[in-house]
N, C-alpha and C positions, 0 to 999 in steps of 0.2 A: 609565575611558578611559586612553589612553596619551599621555604627554607626553614630549618630549625636552628635557633641561636641558643647555645648553652653558655650562660654567664655564671661562673662559680663565685664571683665577688661583686654583687650587685650594689655598688656604691660609688660615689665620686665620678671620675671620668669614665669608669667602666659602665656605670649606669647610664650616664649621659649619652655615651656612644651607642649602647644597645638600644635604648629607647628612641634615639634620634634616627638610627638606621631603620628600625621597625616602622616608625611613623612616616618616613619620607621615601622609602624605597617603593618602586613600582611593583615589587614582588610582595607576596604574602609571607611575612616572617613571624613565626611562632617563637616566643621568648620564654625559656625556662631558666630560673635563677636560684641562687642561694644567697643568704644575707652576707653583707660585707663585714665579716669578722673572721679571725683565725686564718689569715691568708696562708700560712704554712700548711695547716691541715687541709685547706681547700686544695692546695696544689698536690698534696699527697693522696687525698681521698675523694675528691669531687667526682672522679670518674666512676668510682664504686657506687656512689649515690645515683648519678645520672643513668648508669647502665640499667638500673631497675625502674627508673621513673619516666624515661622518654617514651613517647608514643611510637606507633609503628613507623619504622624508618622508610618503608617503601613509598610512603606518601611524599617524601621530600626529595627535591632535586639536589640539595646540598646541605651541609652543616657548617655553621659558623661558631667559632669559640674564641677565647682569648688566652693570654699567656699564663693565667693561673690554673689552667686545665692541663693535666697530664694526658695529652691526646694519645700517646703511645699505649697507655693503660686502657683508655676507652676503646681504642682500635683492637686491642687484644681481647677485650671482653665481648665486643659486639661482632668482630670478624667481618665477613663479607657483606653483612647487611648495612654497614656504615657507608653512607653516600660520600661523594667527594667533599673534602673539608678545607675551609679557609680559617687560618689562625691570625688574629690581629694582636700584635705586640704593643701594648700600652707601655710596658716596662720589661726589663729582663733582670734575672737574678745573678748575672755574671758581672754587671757593671753597677748595679744599684748600690748607693752609698750605705754604709753600715752605721748604726747608732754607736755612740761612745761605749767602749767595753765589749761590743759584740764582735764575734768572729764569723767569717763567712762559712755557711754550710754549703759545700760544693754540690751536694745532691740536687739542690734546686737549680743550679746552673746547668747541670746535666739533664734535668727534666726539660729545661728550655730547649736544649739541643735535640732530645729525642722527640719532643712535641713538634718542632720544626721539621724534623725528618719524616714524621708520620703524616704531616699535612701535605695536601696537594698544592696549596698556595699559602704564602706567608706575606703579611703586610706589616710594615713598621709605620708608626704614626708621624715620623719626620725623617728627613735626611740626616739630621744630627744623630738620632737614635740608631738608624741603620749603620752609619759610619762607626759609631761608638761600639756597637755590638760586634761588627766584623773585625774591628781593630783589636778588640780584647780577646776574641775567640781563640786565636792560636796560642796565646800565653796561658789561657785558662785550660785548654786541652793538655798542654804540657805539664800541668800540675800532676797528671797521672805519672806514676813512676816509670812506666814503660808502655810500649805498644800504642803510641799516640795516634788516634784516628783522625789525622788532619784532613782526610778525604771529606769529612762531613762539612767543611767550610764551603767548598765549591758546590756540594750537593744542596746545601741550604740556600746559598746565594743564587743559584740558578732558578729557584722557585720563589725568590723574595722580591718584593717591590716596596714602594713608599706611597702612602696615601694619607694626607692629613685628615684628622677627624672632622666631621661637621660640627657646627655650633648652633645653638638655638638662640635666636634673637627675637625681639619684639616684632610682630607682623608689620610689614611695611616700613620697618626701620624705626629707631627711637626718635622721639621728639627731643632734640638736644637744646632744650631751653637752658638758659644760664643757670648753673647750679648755685645754691647759696654758698658764698665763699667768705663768710664772716663769722667765725673762722672757717677755713677750708675743711672739708670732710675727707679724711684719709680712709681708704678701703683696704682691709685684709680679707681676701676671699679664698684662702687656701685651706687644705687640711691642717688641723692642729697637731702636727707631728714633726719629729726632729728633722726630717729631710727637707722640710720647707723653711727651716732655720729661723724660727721666731726670735732667737736671741739677738741676731744682728738687726732685725726689724725694729725691735723695741729699743735697742741701743741708738739707732738713728733717730727715733722719736725723742729719746732723752736728750740727744745732742741738740735737736731743734728747740726743745724747751729751755735748755741751758742758754740759748741765744734769745730767749724771751719771745719766741715765735709760737703762736697759738694755733690749735687745730682741734677738730672733733674727730672721733675715731669709731668706725664700724668694724667690729671683729666678727666677720662672717666665716663660713667654711665649716666643714664637718669635723667632729671629734668622735672617733669610734670607741674609745675606751675612757681612761682617766684623763681629766683636764691637765695638760702639761703645766709644770711649775711656772714657765715664763708668762703664761696667760693669767694665772692666779696672782702672781706678783704684779703684773701690769694693771690688773683690775683694781688692786689696792692703791697703786702708785698714781694712776691716771684718773681714777675716780669719775667725776661727772663729765670728763671729756669723752668717755666711752658712751656712745648713744645706742649701740647695739652690741650684745655680747652673746654669741652663740649662733648655731646653724639656723638659718631661716628656711623652714620647711616649704613655705609657699613660694613657688617659682615667681609669681607676679610680685610678691613683696620683695623678694631678692632683687629682681630687676629694678624695682623702685629705688632700692638702696644704691644700686649702681648709677642710676640716673641722677641721684643726689650727690654722688661722689665727685670730688675734684681731682684726687690723686689716688692711684693704685700702685702698690709697691710689691715687688717680689724680692726676696733674699734667698731663694731656694738653692739647695745643693743638688736637687734632682728635679728636672723638668724636661720631659721628652717632647712635649708640645706646648701645653699651657692653655687649656680651654678656659680656665677662670680668668686669665689675663686678657685673652681675646674678647671674652664677653664684656669685661669691664671697659676695655678701650672702645668697643663698639657702642657702648652705652654712654660714652662721653668722658670717661676718666683719662687723665693724663698719666702715662706710665713712668715708673722708674724701675728698670730691669737690669739685672747683671749682664755684662757683655760676655756671655758664655751660655752653655746649654743650648736650648732651641730658640732662645729669644732673638738673637740676631737673624735667625731664619724667618721668624714670623713678623718681625717689625720691619717696615720698609726702610731701606738704607738711608733715605733722606732724613730720617729721624734719629739715626743712631747716636750722633754726637750729643743731642739734647737729652735723650731719654734712656740711653744705656750708660751704666756706670762701671768703672774698672776696679774699684776697691771699696772697702767700707768708708774710707775717708771721702772718696769721690761721691758715694751715695749721700753721705751727710751734707756735703757741699751742694749737690744738686737738689736735695730736698729743701735745704735752707733757701736756695734761690727760688724754687717753685713757691714755697710758702710766702716768701717776702714779695714776690713779683708775679703772682698768678695771672694777673691781667695781661701781662706781656706774652703769655704762652697760650691763652685760651683760644686763639685763632687756629691752633694745631688740632683742636678737638675734632672738628668736622672731617678734615682729610685723613686723620688717623682712624676715625670711626668708619669712614668709607672704605679704607683699605682692608679692614677686618671683614667686610662683606664677602670677600673671597672665600671665607671659611664657612659661610652660611650653608645649612643643610640643603637648601634649594639648589645650590650650586654644586655641592659635593655629592649628593645622592645619585645623580646620573653616572658619576664615575664609579661609585660602588656597584651600581646595577650592572655596569659593563663587566666588572669583576665577577659578579654572581652569574651573569650569562655565560662567561667563559668556564666558570666552575661547573655549571650544570652540563656543559658540553662534554665533560669528562666522564659522566655517568654511563 
């Protein structure tokens, strides 16, 4: 069957998900996108753009979109011609952390609510995200001075589910040859933005250097606007230790950096799944992840004690131990990598196809 996928923010995890689903589904998925910038304006205005750009909708068994679309606006503009719709929530604007000095614009949270109400099916990318959204929803609704529409909670929950995104790995699995570990290569492969908390990441590296532990550093990941100050300062401070500085456009080259990596670190304040971390672990990096967000969900419990940290001090302690004794931990690489195969698109695509089959039945 044919499905139309509208992605208003075609970058990062949104792009990976849209392309992965298109490439691995048994169905024929047409992808229409907008560039990954000005997310607030996308949420406000993408429906107005797509209402004039989309092809004839009678050809499609269903429509797929994500949380940065105001689906209620689109539904109002297109009316009865809109086919059954599935919305995938990568994030939501009710619980998303704010940058320092920023205040929450509640309009975007209410757009999340009306989009979910307008959808026929709603999917969250992790149990963690699902729980966080529905825990915060009653308090958010009560920000209204009166007439609290608490009925929307059950209405949305009744059509909501959880399905992890698929991840793209090297065909046949990576060749986990021993990475060069003299000194070990540390990977950063997140967006260069405040919610990924680069300050704590670089503080942990500084603590390792203070103990005279050496490393190389690959600063990967996308930067959508200005380069944040922590990266500019780190480039000056760390100098030749940095062997890659900036987004690697080639997928193959990016995967080669992961294969060379010894350690991958997250200090994120916001992570509802963690595609970049799953990719790095699958390609042989040993992770250091905060014991919160979605990370305890995606990392097998047997590895929690060694690779989840409880505080900044605990991160610095565990990073020191990994850098000083990498050889004692390298046997964890293969079982960790094998565990991440659960999230490969080859395994996840049939589950998405089941969702799309059910969606088409609503037409």
